[in-house]
N, C-alpha and C positions, 0 to 999 in steps of 0.2 A: 504494499498499499505505499501510496506516495505523502510524503509529508506535506503537513500546513502549516510551516512555518516559510515564512516569507509571501507564502503563497497570495495572492489574490487571488475573490472571491469574488466573480462576476457573471457567470453563468450556471444554469444548472445541467443543461447537456454533457455534462463531460462528467460528471461527478458520477464515480464509480457506487455500486452498491454499500460496500466494505465500509466509503466516507461516511457514507449517510450514518452506521451505526458509532463508527469513530465519532463522530459530536457530540449524538444520541450518549455517549455514553460519557463523556468531557461533562456534558449539562448535566448528567445525571449529579458526575460529581458536582459539580460549582454549584447546583438549587440552592444546599440549603442557606447560602448568603441569598437568595432572594426568601426567602421562607423567612428569615428572621430578621429581614431587616437590616443586616450589618453589614458593614465593606471591612473588605479584608487587603491584604500585601501584598498580593499574586504578579500587579502589575505597576506598583509603585513608584518603579524607575519607568515607568511608560507612559506618553501624551498621544491623545488620538485624534486626530484635527477630524471636525464634521463640514463638510462643505456642500453647504443643500440650499440649488438654486432653486427647487422648487421645493411647495408648502410641504409642512412633513406636521405630521402630532405624535403619532406613537411608536413609526421608527426613529426620525433622532433624537427623541428623547429614553425611549429604552435603549438606544444605541449606547449614548450618555451614560442612562445611568448604570450600565452595565461596567460602563468602562470605569467609576466610580465606584462600584461595589467592588472591584478590586483591585482598588486604590492606586490607579490611575488620574492622571489629568487630562483636560478638555482642552479645551478651544476649537474654534470655530467661527462660520456666521451660517444666518438660518433665512439671509436674503441678500441674494449673489448682487443688486440693485444696490448694494451700502458697500458697496467691493467695490474696486478700480479689475474687478474681470465680468462687473456688470451696469458698467457705465459708459458713461460716452468711449474711453478707448476701446471698450471690451477686447479685452484681453486674451487671446488665442487658451485654448488648452497645453498646446504644449509649455507654454510659457508660464501658466498659471499653476499645471504640475510642477517645474522645473521648481518652483517658488515656493510651492507648500509641504513640499518632501524635506524642506532642511527644520520645519515649524513640528513637526509630529515624527509619531513611530507607524503610524498604520491612519490612511484616508478615508472616510469613510460619505461618500460622495452622491447626492441623489442633483441627476441633472432633467431636462425636462427633455433631452436632445438621442434618440435614441446610440446607445454606445459611446456616448462620453464618459465613463467612466473607464469603460474598455482603453478608450482615447490617452487618457488619462494616465489608465496603468502603463500606454510604454514610459510613456519621456519621466516614470517614476520610479526611485530606486527603495521606495515600499511599500507593503501590500495595500490595492486599494481594494476596498467593496463597494460594490453593486448595493446600492439603497435606493433602485429604481429609474430608469432611463426610457423614456418615454411611455410609447408600448414596447417597451422591451422583455426583460425583465426585473424582478426582484427575490433573486434571490435568496434576503436573509427571512425575508417574511415567510415565505414558502417553506422554509426547512422550519421554522415558527412552526407552520401551517403541521408537518408531516410529521414534528416530535409532540403535538398536541394529540393526531394521531394517534400514534404510538404508543403515548402514555395513556389514554383512556383505554387501547382498543388490544394492545400488548404485542400489537405486530401490525405492519403494513402492507402482508400480501393474503391475496382473500376477497380484499373487500371493493364496494362496488360503490365509487364517489360520483354525485350526482355534480356535478360541476353547470351550475346557474346564472348570468350575466352575457355580459359581454364579452366576447371572446377577443377581441383586439387588446385585453386585457393583460400588462406582464401581469400579474400573477398568476394569470390563468394559462400562459404560456409556459408560466417554472413549472407550474406542478404537472404539465401535464411532459414535460422533459422527463422528470424524477418519475413518473412511472415506469419508462421504459427500464428504470431497475428494479422493479418492485412485479409482484403476480396483482395487479392491479386495474381494476375494467374503470372506467370513467365514460360518462352520461351526458351528454353535455345538450347543454337547453340552453337557446337564445334567442331573438329576432333576427329573422334572415338576413336584416342589412348589418347585424353585429355579428354573423357568426365566424365560425373560423375560415380562413383566407386560405384558398387551395394553396397556393405555395406552404402555407404550417402544415397542412393534411401532408404533401408532400414530406415534410422532415419527422413527423409523427409514424408514419406507413412507413417508413428509412430507421424508426428505432422500432418498429416494433410494438406502439404502444398501443394499446386494446381501447377502444373509444367508440365510441355508436352516436350520432348525434337524431334529441327528439323533439318532439314539438311543444311538447307542455312538460311543467315542474309533477303537474298532477296524473301523467299516465307513466310515470318512475321513478316515483319517487317511496314507493313500493317495495324498492329493490335496492334503493340507498341503506347504503352500512354509515356515509357520511354525507354531509349537504355542504357542498362550497358555494359559497355564494360569492359575488359584486354584486354593487349595482347595472341597471340596463342601464339607466337615467346616466349620463355619466360625462366629466368633467373633460374636456378636451386638453391628452395629457405631452398633445407635445407645446402645450403654454408654459411657459415658469409658472401664471397666476390667472386662474378666467375669472371674471366680475361675475363676485358676490349676488350681485342685486337681478344677473339676470333671470328668466323667466325658467322652470325647470315642467318639463313634461313627468307624466307620473306612468308608473309602474303598470304594464298590464298582467291581469289573473294568472293567466298563462308562466308567468314568470316570477308570480309571489309565493313566498312561502311563509303563514300565517299559524295562528296559532290550532285553529279546527283544522286545516286541513293538514297538518300535525297529527291533529288527537284521530282524526276517520280515516290517515291513507297509507299515515308512516308506520317506518320498525317502532318495535319499541324501545329497540336501545339505535337509536338510529342520533346521530350527532349534527351540529349545525356550526357551523364557522361561518367566520365570515372576519375578514381584516379590517372592515371598516375605512371610513365612518357610513353610514348607513341609509339609507331613504326608506321609499316605502317600501321596495322590493321584499325589506325584513321587517316586519309588524315590530310593536316594543309589545302587545301580548304573549312574546314568543320568548320572554326575557325569563319567565318566571317557570318554565317548560324545564321538566329533565333535560331536555335537549339540547338547550344551549348549551355553548360552550366557547361564545365568541370574549368569554368576558377572560376565561383563565387562557386563549390563545395569545388573547393582550399582556396579560401577565408574565405569558411562555416566552413574549419577543425579549424582556430583557435577561433571562435564561437563556436562549438561546443565543444573546447577542455576546454573552461570557464567554458562552465556550467559543461562539466565534475567532473577538480579539485574543482571546487564551491561545490557540492553535497559531494565528496567523504571525506573531508574536514569539513565537515557539518555547512561549512557562509549561505547556503539558503537549504532551505528542500523544 
């Protein structure tokens, strides 16, 4: 198995099965720091630099919280417009990456341009972690999601995962890539205009991912062990910011999960995941059901990022 020390975390396309288990094992070792709300000193001599060109709540704060939990230091920016990388000069990614590498030992980057963290990794001598790149991928979120499923089900093999939402989403790309390493079946539900792109289907077929497209949630929810959700009414991920006052559509019933639908159709032990924020695709009355796991999923985001930071910085193997 390849070492994670000094390694970029940019995509789940080529991550191997035993590497997922290695990450989960390290997450289990470090979990007590989060459970007991205490800080250790595993990364006390290391600094995380966060470069977020796009808004973030959970990903940025969970990554920073993870570094603090391990005794490390954090600096960075959450609004590129307040930096020379995003103002009049529009500094190139090459120049920005060369500069950032001197200020930290690892760079966590979110960007509205697909492939931007990969470009940064070309020029930075320190590890780069992709925290979401446009419509590309979101490996840290999906590693969190898979870890949450593994904790609940005890395995990733033999599971049927209902994927609901906009199939252009970076999380959907990452989770479907990851499924190539496990005996999992994806049931994909989305509006026709937001369905899997032909070129992405070709990639999935090349990786022997087991998936099928279904017209509505109701038609397949009874088969699902995991209901994995993203909004259908989606922001434009190619923009750094989207006007919050703009009018939003509503989610058609075919792509919604409600308490009643879960009661009437879902398996007793089915779990619902959502990376959040949500709109009306996941109704709030699901929060108090036995199916809801999205708050646990958000909590696990700190645990997973502790594992990733420790691994890429060589503090654990």
